[in-house]
matplotlib code that plots the C-alpha trace (Angstrom):
import matplotlib.pyplot as plt

x = [33.7, 31.0, 27.4, 24.4, 23.3, 20.3, 19.4, 19.1, 20.0, 17.5, 16.7, 16.0, 12.4, 13.7, 17.0, 17.3, 20.0, 18.1, 14.8, 16.7, 18.1, 14.3, 13.0, 15.4, 13.5, 10.4, 12.3, 11.0, 7.3, 7.8, 4.9, 2.6, 3.7, 3.2, -0.4, -1.3, -0.2, -2.3, -5.5, -4.7, -4.5, -7.8, -9.2, -8.2, -9.7, -13.1, -13.1, -13.9, -16.8, -19.5, -19.3, -19.6, -22.7, -24.2, -23.8, -25.3, -28.2, -28.9, -28.4, -30.0, -32.1, -33.8, -34.8, -36.1, -38.0, -36.0, -36.6, -35.0, -31.8, -31.9, -32.1, -29.2, -27.0, -28.0, -27.1, -23.7, -23.1, -23.8, -21.6, -18.9, -18.9, -18.8, -15.7, -14.1, -14.8, -13.3, -10.2, -9.6, -10.0, -7.6, -5.1, -5.3, -4.7, -1.7, 0.0, -0.6, 0.9, 3.8, 4.4, 4.4, 6.5, 9.2, 8.8, 9.6, 12.5, 14.0, 13.7, 15.3, 18.3, 18.7, 18.4, 21.0, 23.4, 23.2, 24.0, 27.0, 28.3, 31.1, 30.6, 32.1, 29.1, 26.7, 29.0, 28.0, 24.5, 21.7, 19.5, 16.3, 17.6, 18.3, 14.9, 13.2, 15.3, 14.1, 10.5, 9.3, 11.7, 10.7, 7.0, 7.4, 8.9, 6.0, 3.5, 5.4, 5.1, 1.7, 0.2, 3.0, 5.2, 2.5, -0.4, 1.4, 1.2, -2.4, -2.8, -0.7, -2.5, -5.8, -4.8, -3.6, -6.8, -9.1, -7.4, -7.3, -11.0, -11.8, -9.9, -11.5, -15.0, -14.7, -11.4, -13.0, -14.7, -11.4, -9.3, -12.0, -11.4, -7.5, -7.6, -7.3, -4.4, -1.7, -3.4, -3.3, 0.3, 0.9, -1.1, 0.7, 4.0, 3.1, 1.8, 5.1, 7.2, 5.1, 5.0, 8.5, 9.7, 6.9, 7.7, 11.4, 10.8, 8.5, 11.1, 13.9, 11.6, 10.5, 14.1, 14.6, 11.6, 12.6, 16.2, 15.0, 12.2, 14.6, 17.2, 14.9, 12.9, 16.3, 17.4, 14.2, 15.8, 18.3, 15.4, 13.3, 16.4, 17.4, 13.9, 14.1, 10.8, 9.5, 12.6, 12.5, 8.8, 9.6, 12.2, 9.8, 7.0, 9.2, 10.2, 6.8, 5.4, 7.9, 6.7, 3.2, 3.8, 5.5, 2.6, 0.2, 2.0, 1.7, -2.0, -2.3, -0.8, -3.1, -5.9, -5.4, -4.4, -7.6, -10.1, -8.0, -8.2, -11.9, -12.2, -10.3, -12.6, -15.6, -14.2, -13.4, -16.9, -18.6, -16.7, -17.8, -21.4, -21.1, -19.3, -21.3, -24.4, -23.8, -22.6, -25.7, -27.9, -25.9, -24.3, -26.1, -23.8, -25.8, -26.6, -25.1, -21.7, -21.6, -22.7, -20.0, -17.6, -18.8, -18.0, -14.7, -13.6, -14.3, -12.3, -9.6, -8.8, -8.7, -5.3, -4.0, -4.6, -3.2, -0.1, 0.5, 0.2, 2.5, 5.1, 5.2, 5.2, 8.1, 10.0, 9.6, 10.7, 13.8, 14.7, 13.8, 15.7, 18.7, 18.7, 18.1, 20.6, 22.9, 22.7, 23.1, 26.4, 27.9, 31.3, 32.0, 35.1, 35.9, 35.6, 35.4, 38.5, 38.5, 39.7, 39.2, 41.4, 40.5, 42.0, 44.0, 41.9, 41.9, 42.0, 44.7, 43.9, 47.0, 46.3, 49.2, 49.3, 52.1, 53.0, 49.3, 48.5, 45.0, 43.1, 39.4, 37.7, 40.7, 42.1, 45.2, 48.2, 50.1, 52.8, 52.2, 48.8, 48.5, 45.2, 46.4, 44.4, 46.8, 50.5, 52.8, 51.0, 52.4, 51.6, 51.0, 48.4, 49.5, 46.9, 45.4, 46.8, 44.7, 45.9, 44.3, 44.2, 44.2, 44.6, 42.7, 39.7, 40.6, 43.9, 42.7, 41.7, 38.3, 39.9, 42.1, 39.1, 37.4, 40.2, 40.4, 36.7, 37.2, 35.0, 37.6, 40.7, 44.1, 46.1, 49.3, 50.5, 48.6, 46.6, 46.8, 45.1, 47.3, 49.6, 46.8, 46.1, 42.5, 42.2, 42.4, 39.5, 35.7, 33.8, 31.9, 35.1, 36.7, 34.0, 33.0, 36.3, 35.8, 33.3, 32.5, 30.8, 30.6, 29.9, 27.3, 24.6, 22.2, 19.5, 16.8, 13.1, 12.2, 12.6, 15.8, 16.9, 16.6, 18.9, 21.5, 21.5, 20.9, 19.7, 23.1, 23.2, 23.8, 21.8, 19.5, 21.4, 24.7, 23.0, 21.6, 24.8, 26.4, 23.9, 24.6, 28.3, 28.0, 25.2, 22.6, 20.2, 19.6, 17.6, 16.2, 14.8, 12.8, 11.3, 7.7, 8.4, 12.2, 14.2, 11.0, 10.5, 9.8, 12.3, 11.2, 12.9, 16.9, 15.8, 14.6, 12.5, 15.7, 18.1, 21.4, 23.3, 21.0, 21.4, 25.0, 25.1, 22.9, 25.4, 28.3, 26.2, 25.5, 29.2, 29.9, 27.2, 29.4, 32.3, 34.9, 38.6, 39.1, 37.3, 36.9, 35.6, 34.9, 34.2, 32.1, 31.6, 31.2, 27.4, 27.0, 26.9, 29.8, 27.9, 27.3, 31.0, 32.2, 29.9, 31.3, 34.8, 34.6, 32.9, 35.6, 38.5, 37.0, 36.2, 39.6, 41.4, 42.7, 41.3, 43.0, 41.1, 41.5, 40.0, 39.5, 39.0, 38.7, 38.5, 42.0, 40.5, 39.1, 42.5, 44.9, 45.7, 46.3, 49.2, 50.0, 48.7, 49.2, 49.0, 48.1, 48.4, 47.4, 47.3, 50.9, 51.7, 53.8, 54.0, 53.6, 53.9, 52.2, 50.3, 53.1, 55.8, 53.9, 53.1, 56.8, 57.7, 57.0, 54.8, 51.3, 50.0, 51.0, 49.6, 46.1, 46.2, 46.8, 44.0, 41.6, 42.9, 44.8, 48.3, 47.5, 46.5, 49.6, 51.8]
y = [-2.4, -1.0, -2.2, 0.1, 1.6, 0.0, 2.8, 6.0, 9.4, 12.4, 13.4, 16.9, 17.5, 19.0, 18.6, 20.6, 18.4, 15.4, 16.9, 17.9, 14.6, 13.1, 15.5, 14.2, 11.0, 13.1, 14.1, 11.2, 12.0, 15.8, 16.6, 14.2, 16.0, 19.5, 18.3, 16.9, 20.2, 22.1, 19.9, 20.5, 24.4, 24.1, 22.1, 24.8, 27.5, 25.6, 25.4, 29.3, 28.9, 27.1, 29.7, 32.5, 30.7, 30.4, 34.0, 35.0, 32.7, 33.8, 37.6, 37.9, 34.8, 34.0, 37.6, 38.3, 34.8, 34.4, 30.6, 30.9, 32.4, 30.0, 27.1, 28.5, 28.9, 25.3, 24.1, 25.8, 24.4, 20.9, 21.5, 22.7, 19.6, 17.5, 19.2, 18.9, 15.3, 14.8, 16.9, 15.1, 11.8, 12.7, 14.2, 11.2, 8.8, 11.1, 11.2, 7.5, 6.6, 9.1, 7.5, 4.0, 4.9, 6.5, 3.5, 1.0, 3.0, 3.4, -0.2, -1.2, 1.4, -0.2, -3.7, -2.9, -1.5, -4.3, -6.6, -4.7, -4.4, -6.5, -9.7, -7.8, -5.5, -8.4, -10.2, -7.0, -6.5, -8.7, -9.6, -8.6, -5.0, -4.7, -5.9, -3.0, -0.7, -1.9, -2.4, -0.2, 2.8, 2.9, 2.6, 5.6, 7.7, 6.4, 8.0, 11.2, 11.3, 10.1, 12.3, 14.9, 16.6, 17.2, 17.8, 20.1, 22.7, 22.4, 22.8, 25.8, 27.6, 26.5, 28.0, 31.3, 31.5, 31.0, 33.5, 36.0, 35.7, 35.8, 39.0, 40.4, 39.5, 40.7, 41.5, 41.7, 38.1, 37.0, 38.1, 36.2, 33.0, 33.4, 33.8, 30.0, 29.7, 30.1, 27.2, 25.1, 25.7, 24.6, 21.4, 20.6, 21.0, 18.7, 16.3, 16.5, 15.8, 12.8, 11.2, 11.9, 9.8, 7.1, 6.6, 6.4, 3.8, 1.9, 2.0, 0.7, -2.2, -3.2, -3.6, -5.6, -7.8, -8.3, -9.3, -11.7, -13.4, -13.8, -15.6, -17.8, -18.9, -19.7, -21.5, -23.3, -27.1, -26.2, -24.5, -27.6, -29.9, -28.6, -27.8, -24.1, -23.4, -21.8, -19.7, -18.6, -17.7, -15.7, -13.6, -12.9, -11.9, -9.6, -7.6, -7.9, -6.4, -3.5, -2.8, -3.0, -0.6, 1.9, 1.8, 2.3, 5.3, 7.0, 6.0, 7.7, 11.0, 10.8, 10.2, 13.5, 15.4, 15.2, 15.7, 18.8, 20.3, 19.5, 21.4, 24.3, 24.5, 24.4, 27.1, 29.1, 28.6, 29.4, 32.7, 33.5, 32.8, 35.1, 38.0, 37.4, 37.3, 40.7, 42.2, 41.0, 42.5, 45.9, 46.7, 44.9, 42.1, 39.8, 36.2, 35.3, 36.7, 34.8, 31.6, 31.9, 32.6, 29.4, 27.6, 29.1, 28.4, 24.7, 24.7, 26.7, 24.2, 21.2, 22.3, 23.3, 19.8, 18.4, 20.3, 19.2, 15.5, 16.4, 17.8, 14.5, 12.6, 14.7, 14.2, 10.2, 10.7, 12.5, 9.6, 7.0, 8.8, 9.2, 5.5, 4.7, 7.0, 5.9, 2.4, 3.8, 5.4, 2.4, 1.9, -0.8, -2.3, -4.7, -2.4, -3.1, -2.1, 1.4, -0.4, -4.2, -6.7, -10.0, -13.4, -14.9, -17.0, -20.0, -19.7, -21.9, -21.8, -21.1, -19.6, -18.0, -16.4, -14.1, -13.1, -12.6, -11.2, -10.8, -9.6, -9.4, -5.8, -3.8, -2.1, -1.3, -3.5, -2.7, -5.4, -4.6, -6.2, -9.5, -10.7, -11.8, -14.6, -15.3, -14.4, -14.3, -17.2, -18.1, -21.0, -21.7, -24.2, -25.0, -25.8, -29.2, -29.4, -30.4, -28.2, -29.4, -27.0, -28.7, -27.8, -27.3, -25.1, -21.5, -22.1, -20.0, -22.4, -20.8, -17.3, -18.5, -19.4, -16.2, -14.2, -16.0, -15.3, -11.8, -11.6, -9.9, -8.1, -9.0, -6.2, -7.2, -9.4, -10.2, -13.2, -13.9, -16.0, -16.8, -14.1, -11.3, -9.8, -10.6, -6.9, -6.2, -8.4, -7.5, -9.7, -11.5, -12.1, -13.6, -15.6, -17.0, -18.8, -20.5, -23.1, -23.0, -25.6, -24.3, -25.8, -23.7, -25.0, -22.6, -23.4, -20.9, -21.4, -22.6, -25.7, -27.8, -26.8, -22.9, -23.8, -25.5, -22.6, -19.8, -17.8, -18.2, -18.1, -22.1, -24.8, -27.0, -30.1, -28.7, -28.2, -32.0, -33.3, -31.7, -33.4, -36.8, -36.4, -36.0, -38.7, -36.1, -37.4, -40.6, -38.8, -36.2, -38.8, -40.1, -36.6, -35.6, -33.4, -34.4, -31.4, -29.5, -30.2, -27.2, -26.7, -25.3, -22.3, -23.2, -26.6, -27.9, -30.7, -32.5, -34.1, -32.5, -34.9, -34.1, -30.5, -30.7, -33.0, -30.1, -27.4, -29.6, -29.8, -26.1, -25.2, -27.7, -26.4, -23.5, -25.8, -23.6, -23.8, -23.7, -25.8, -24.7, -27.2, -26.1, -29.3, -30.6, -34.0, -33.2, -34.1, -37.0, -40.8, -43.1, -44.1, -40.5, -39.5, -42.4, -41.0, -37.7, -38.7, -40.5, -37.6, -35.2, -37.5, -37.1, -33.5, -32.3, -33.6, -30.2, -28.1, -26.3, -27.6, -25.9, -28.3, -27.4, -30.6, -31.7, -35.6, -36.3, -39.5, -37.1, -35.5, -38.5, -38.1, -34.3, -33.1, -30.7, -30.4, -27.2, -27.7, -24.4, -23.6, -20.1, -18.4, -19.9, -22.7, -24.9, -27.9, -28.7, -31.7, -34.8, -37.1, -39.7, -37.1, -35.4, -38.7, -39.8, -36.6, -35.6, -32.7, -31.4, -33.5, -36.6, -35.8, -34.8, -38.1, -40.2, -38.4, -39.3, -43.0, -44.1, -45.3, -48.3, -46.1, -44.3, -47.5]
z = [12.7, 15.1, 15.1, 14.8, 18.1, 19.5, 22.0, 20.2, 21.6, 21.7, 18.2, 17.2, 16.0, 13.0, 11.2, 8.0, 6.5, 7.0, 5.7, 2.5, 2.0, 2.5, 0.0, -2.6, -2.7, -4.1, -7.2, -9.5, -8.1, -8.4, -10.9, -8.7, -5.5, -7.3, -8.3, -4.8, -3.4, -5.6, -4.8, -1.2, -1.7, -3.7, -0.8, 1.7, -0.3, -0.5, 3.4, 3.3, 1.0, 3.5, 6.5, 3.8, 2.4, 6.0, 6.6, 3.4, 4.1, 7.5, 6.9, 3.5, 2.3, 5.5, 6.5, 2.9, 2.8, -0.6, -1.3, -4.6, -3.1, -0.1, -2.8, -4.7, -1.7, -0.5, -3.9, -3.6, -0.3, -1.6, -4.6, -2.4, -0.2, -3.4, -4.6, -1.2, -1.3, -4.8, -4.0, -0.9, -2.5, -5.3, -2.9, -0.7, -3.5, -4.9, -1.6, -0.8, -4.3, -3.5, -0.3, -1.3, -4.3, -2.0, 0.3, -2.3, -3.6, -0.2, 0.6, -2.7, -1.9, 1.4, 0.4, -2.5, 0.0, 2.5, -0.4, -0.9, 2.8, 3.8, 5.9, 9.1, 9.2, 9.5, 12.1, 14.5, 13.6, 14.5, 11.6, 13.5, 14.0, 10.3, 9.4, 11.7, 9.5, 6.5, 7.4, 10.4, 10.0, 6.2, 7.2, 9.5, 6.5, 4.4, 6.7, 6.6, 2.6, 2.8, 5.4, 6.6, 4.1, 1.3, 3.8, 6.0, 3.2, 2.9, 6.8, 6.8, 3.9, 5.5, 8.8, 7.3, 5.0, 7.8, 10.1, 7.4, 6.6, 10.4, 10.8, 7.6, 8.8, 12.4, 14.1, 17.6, 17.3, 15.7, 18.7, 21.1, 19.1, 19.0, 22.8, 23.5, 21.1, 23.9, 25.7, 22.5, 22.2, 25.8, 25.0, 21.9, 23.7, 26.3, 23.6, 21.6, 24.6, 25.8, 22.3, 21.4, 24.6, 24.1, 20.3, 21.0, 23.5, 21.0, 18.2, 20.7, 21.9, 18.5, 17.4, 20.5, 19.8, 16.2, 17.1, 19.9, 17.9, 14.8, 17.3, 18.9, 15.8, 14.2, 17.2, 17.7, 17.6, 20.1, 22.3, 22.1, 22.4, 25.8, 26.7, 26.9, 25.7, 29.1, 29.6, 25.8, 26.3, 29.4, 27.8, 25.0, 27.3, 29.2, 25.8, 24.5, 27.8, 27.5, 24.1, 25.0, 28.0, 25.5, 23.3, 26.3, 27.2, 23.6, 23.8, 27.3, 25.7, 22.7, 25.0, 26.8, 23.7, 21.6, 24.4, 25.5, 21.8, 21.9, 25.3, 24.0, 21.0, 23.1, 25.2, 22.1, 20.8, 24.2, 24.3, 20.7, 21.8, 24.9, 23.2, 19.9, 21.6, 23.6, 20.3, 18.5, 21.3, 21.6, 18.4, 15.7, 15.1, 12.6, 13.3, 10.2, 10.9, 14.4, 12.7, 10.1, 12.9, 14.7, 11.6, 10.9, 14.4, 14.3, 11.0, 12.7, 15.2, 12.9, 11.1, 14.5, 15.8, 12.6, 12.8, 16.2, 15.0, 12.1, 14.4, 16.3, 12.9, 11.9, 15.2, 14.4, 10.9, 11.9, 14.2, 11.5, 8.7, 10.9, 11.5, 8.0, 6.5, 9.2, 7.7, 4.2, 5.1, 6.7, 4.8, 2.4, 3.7, 1.2, -2.2, -5.6, -7.5, -9.4, -12.6, -12.3, -14.0, -15.7, -15.1, -17.9, -20.3, -19.5, -15.9, -14.5, -10.8, -9.2, -5.7, -3.8, -0.4, 0.2, 3.8, 4.8, 8.2, 9.4, 12.5, 13.0, 13.7, 12.7, 9.5, 11.5, 10.7, 13.8, 14.5, 18.3, 18.1, 20.1, 18.3, 14.9, 13.6, 10.6, 11.1, 7.9, 6.1, 2.7, 0.6, -3.4, -4.5, -8.2, -10.8, -10.2, -6.7, -3.6, -0.5, 2.8, 5.9, 9.2, 12.8, 16.0, 16.3, 15.9, 14.1, 11.3, 8.5, 7.7, 8.0, 5.0, 2.9, 3.8, 2.7, -0.6, -1.1, -0.3, 2.4, 4.5, 3.6, 5.0, 6.8, 5.3, 2.4, -0.7, -2.3, -5.9, -8.6, -11.6, -10.5, -10.2, -6.9, -5.9, -4.8, -8.6, -9.4, -9.5, -6.9, -9.7, -11.6, -8.2, -7.2, -10.6, -10.6, -7.3, -6.3, -2.6, -0.2, 3.1, 6.5, 7.4, 4.7, 3.3, 0.8, -0.4, -0.5, -4.0, -6.2, -6.3, -9.8, -8.8, -5.8, -7.9, -10.5, -8.2, -11.7, -13.2, -17.1, -17.0, -18.9, -16.9, -18.2, -16.6, -13.2, -13.4, -14.6, -11.5, -9.1, -10.8, -10.4, -6.6, -6.3, -5.3, -8.2, -6.2, -3.4, -5.9, -7.9, -4.9, -4.2, -5.3, -8.3, -8.7, -9.5, -9.2, -5.7, -3.4, -0.5, 2.9, 4.3, 4.4, 2.9, 6.3, 4.6, 3.7, 5.9, 6.7, 4.4, 1.3, 1.8, 1.9, -1.5, -3.0, -1.7, -3.4, -6.6, -6.5, -6.3, -9.2, -11.5, -13.0, -13.5, -11.3, -11.8, -8.1, -5.4, -1.9, 0.6, 4.2, 6.1, 3.1, 4.4, 8.2, 8.3, 5.9, 6.6, 5.6, 2.4, 1.3, 2.2, 0.0, -2.9, -2.3, -2.1, -5.4, -6.9, -5.6, -6.8, -10.5, -10.3, -8.8, -11.8, -13.3, -10.8, -7.8, -4.5, -0.9, 1.7, 5.2, 7.1, 10.7, 9.6, 8.4, 6.6, 3.9, 3.0, 3.1, -0.8, -0.8, -2.7, 0.4, 4.0, 5.9, 9.6, 11.3, 14.9, 16.3, 13.0, 11.9, 9.4, 11.6, 9.3, 5.6, 3.3, 2.3, 4.6, 4.5, 5.2, 8.0, 9.7, 9.5, 11.7, 15.1, 15.4, 15.5, 12.4, 14.0, 17.4, 15.5, 13.6, 16.8, 18.5, 15.7, 15.0, 18.0, 18.3, 16.0, 13.3, 13.5, 13.0]

ax = plt.figure().add_subplot(projection="3d")
ax.plot(x, y, z, "-o")
ax.set_aspect("equal")
plt.show()
């Protein structure tokens, strides 16, 4: 499974396929979009009225000293400005509403897809980079929908209408004004190249910044424990400086572009004044026509400037949409079955591994591979039995649990529950039958009761009963608010042992038929471990239990112990049987308890 590339290749300014796919997100807002375009077209038409009124006032009303006509023209001018304000306000509100709606829809789609992606994807992609996709890249598309795709119609129509009016009014003056257009094109081309590079650098460095920040904040305890604050700060400062420099480069390009356009506008106006003045003196060109042309020329360069900016925005949108759609196209490696089966009712909880082979990072089951994590693993955990998985680190114990929970798919063999292949079960059906307490504890922000239920359709009394059975009610009763006590991020305002007790209670709240414990007592003290072991002894009655343990004292009474080594089951049997035989289990036991313990 390959991760998302951090450094992006040069993206085309316009990609028709990407643009069409982007436009599909406007379908729910098509009527609002149509109305926004209509408002922009009307706004473009209104831009032609003030120059015409100015020409009429200077050529007719002023020479005739017609105060009534002048007042009428002034009133129409003010009314035009009021309508321009109203239409611009309406189009801004509509396009912003459309952009925010599209952004919300896209973020929901992205988050929904991320929830469906398989665990191998998250193994290869930093959380900070994924957050950049869902936040910054989507925000870029929001700007496109808010001030890009819709408003570009208005800019194009305004430009065409002004050019037509200028040519109709006086084609000679129009050609003079159009004389600077080649220079505008050259400036815009430079601007596009400069901002394309700068914005790509900004996006790359922002992704790095988010990834680094997420990693450093998550590992703050370790940073402080090993006094790594200064080195961590230097690393952040270096990435932050790169991000700052990329922004400054984009600002430099903008700082050159806008004055250059203003300079070209001034050159065009100067040429108009020079040529128009000569025409006025020699051929009788009216002052009104010249004044109207000056207004039209100012309005002519505004959409040109806007379109240059929109082009850059389009370039940025193409890059962002390419990354967003690349994320949406990431394959779901563990797929839901086309026609799912149901477990027999009642669920007995028999778990069976049949010749399972597994290697990370490949869907290829080639027997020549040398990196198998599990090799031909077969065992059966009968209803009500406790099966313990022991072995050195990397032996494959947690991988067996991950395969049972279908976080990964085996390349060979199959896993069944009550004779039903788990690949034929929906994820909800499979995981509803399993209660899982993992070594890497995770609690959500919110109260304790919500963390126990996780919004599942279970009664509050069932969650409280589960907490009592594992002894968690003792410390919960001491907390302010009891079961309504608010937990900090990842439950950091609780001790490790308390978080582990809550995780155990959460797994038992749904009364599962299969219990999976992955080092479930590794972080609790002796008293808490005794409480949990007492609860486990009671709760395992009638349930199938798979227990991963490094501490052999927790699995002495297991019905079956599987000893794994390099992905293979080397020994199996009860504690007494295995201890009586020479082998891995006996050596592991002696390492933990010494020779005296073995005797």
